[in-house]
C-alpha positions in Angstrom: -81.3 -43.9 -0.2 -83.9 -46.0 1.6 -86.2 -44.3 4.1 -86.8 -46.2 7.3 -89.4 -45.4 9.9 -88.0 -44.9 13.4 -89.8 -44.2 16.6 -88.5 -41.2 18.4 -89.6 -39.5 21.6 -91.9 -36.6 21.3 -89.4 -34.5 23.3 -86.6 -35.1 20.8 -88.9 -34.3 17.8 -90.0 -31.0 19.4 -86.4 -30.0 20.2 -85.4 -31.0 16.6 -88.3 -28.9 15.2 -87.0 -25.8 17.1 -83.5 -26.2 15.7 -84.7 -27.1 12.3 -86.7 -23.9 12.0 -83.7 -21.8 13.1 -81.3 -23.5 10.6 -83.9 -23.9 7.8 -83.7 -27.7 7.8 -86.5 -30.3 7.9 -86.9 -32.2 11.2 -85.5 -35.4 9.7 -82.5 -33.5 8.3 -81.9 -31.8 11.7 -81.9 -35.2 13.4 -79.5 -36.6 10.7 -77.2 -33.6 11.4 -77.2 -34.3 15.1 -76.5 -38.0 14.4 -73.5 -37.0 12.2 -72.1 -34.8 15.0 -72.5 -37.6 17.5 -70.9 -40.2 15.3 -67.9 -38.0 14.5 -67.5 -37.0 18.1 -67.7 -40.6 19.2 -65.1 -41.7 16.6 -62.8 -38.8 17.3 -63.1 -37.9 21.0 -60.1 -35.5 20.7 -61.9 -33.2 18.3 -63.6 -30.1 19.8 -67.3 -29.7 19.1 -66.8 -26.4 17.2 -64.3 -28.1 14.9 -66.9 -30.8 14.1 -69.6 -28.2 13.4 -67.2 -26.3 11.1 -66.3 -29.5 9.3 -70.0 -30.3 8.7 -70.8 -26.7 7.6 -67.9 -26.8 5.1 -69.2 -30.1 3.8 -72.7 -28.7 3.4 -71.4 -25.6 1.6 -69.4 -27.7 -0.8 -72.5 -29.7 -1.6 -74.5 -26.5 -2.3 -71.8 -24.7 -4.4 -72.0 -25.5 -8.1 -68.7 -26.3 -9.8 -67.6 -23.7 -12.3 -66.2 -24.7 -15.6 -63.5 -22.2 -16.6 -63.5 -23.6 -20.1 -59.8 -24.2 -20.0 -58.4 -26.7 -22.4 -55.5 -28.9 -21.4 -52.3 -27.7 -22.9 -50.2 -30.5 -24.3 -46.4 -30.4 -24.1 -44.9 -30.6 -27.6 
């Protein structure tokens, strides 16, 4: 991923900082989160905002949850 410097208004950064503190995100990650919500909402105007938030929350939880290897071996049919 390539980092790109972007000029943002001080007001947006202050607002993002408040929400970032509440949700334990960095300011850039909070702004990325808002951008994702906006993109999904724009591409899918029929989806309710709560549905979009739940979708992103589920995605985030899946990224944080390690996969568990049950150690099962594939059973071959003989």
